[in-house]
N, C-alpha and C positions, 0 to 999 in steps of 0.2 A: 624763691626770693631769699636773699641773704640779709643779715641784720643791717648792713650798711645801706641797703636800699630803703630802709624805713624813712630816713631823712631826705634822701634824694628823690624818691618817687611819691611820697605822700602829698596829698592835696587837701585843702579845706573842703568841708562839705559843700556841695553845690558847684564845685569847680568843674570846668569842662574837661572831659577825657581823663577821669580818675583811673588809676590802674586797678584792675580787678583781681580778686582772690576768690577762687571757686570754693563753694561749701556744699557738701553732700551729706545727707543724714536723714534718718527716719523719725526723729523726735523734733517736732516743730518748735517746742519751747527751747530746746538746746540750740537749734539752728538760729533762733532769734537772738540768743545770747552771743553766739559767735558773730552774727551779723553786726550787732551793736559794737562789739570789740573791734572788728575790722573797720567800721566807720570811725570809731574813736581814734584809731591810729592813722587815719587819713587815706584809706583805700575804700574801694567799692565792693561790697560783697556780691558775688554772683551765685544765685541759687542754681546749683547743678543737679537738683533733684534728690532722689533717695540714695541711700548708701550704695545700692547696686549700680547706680549711675556714676559712681566715682571713678570707674575705669576710664572714663573719657579724659581724665587729667592725671592719671597715675604715671609712675616712672615708665619711660619708654615712649610716651606720647610726645608729639611735637610741642605741646603747650606746657609740659611739666616744668621746664626750666625757663620758659619764655616770660618776659615781663611785658604784659599787654594791657592796653586800655580795656576797660570792662566791656565795651561794645564789641571790640575785636575778639576778646576772650569768649564771649557768648557765641559769636559766629563760628569760631574755630572748634568749640566743643559741641556745636550743634543745638544750641538752645536759643 
């Protein structure tokens, strides 16, 4: 996601089909902070599991540069 997408793709909380941003990590408290930040900027955090699961959206995957609604992102990374 590029900086100019922030205004173009962000949606109010509760909006239909918010764009997703995947988050992977092994520290639940840190993930919660990241989830809160993602929601504050108008996107939907997608819990992608632990840090070892981050390979499902790393460079070289089809979702790495894709701008997807959260439900489609979950489907494409297999969660």
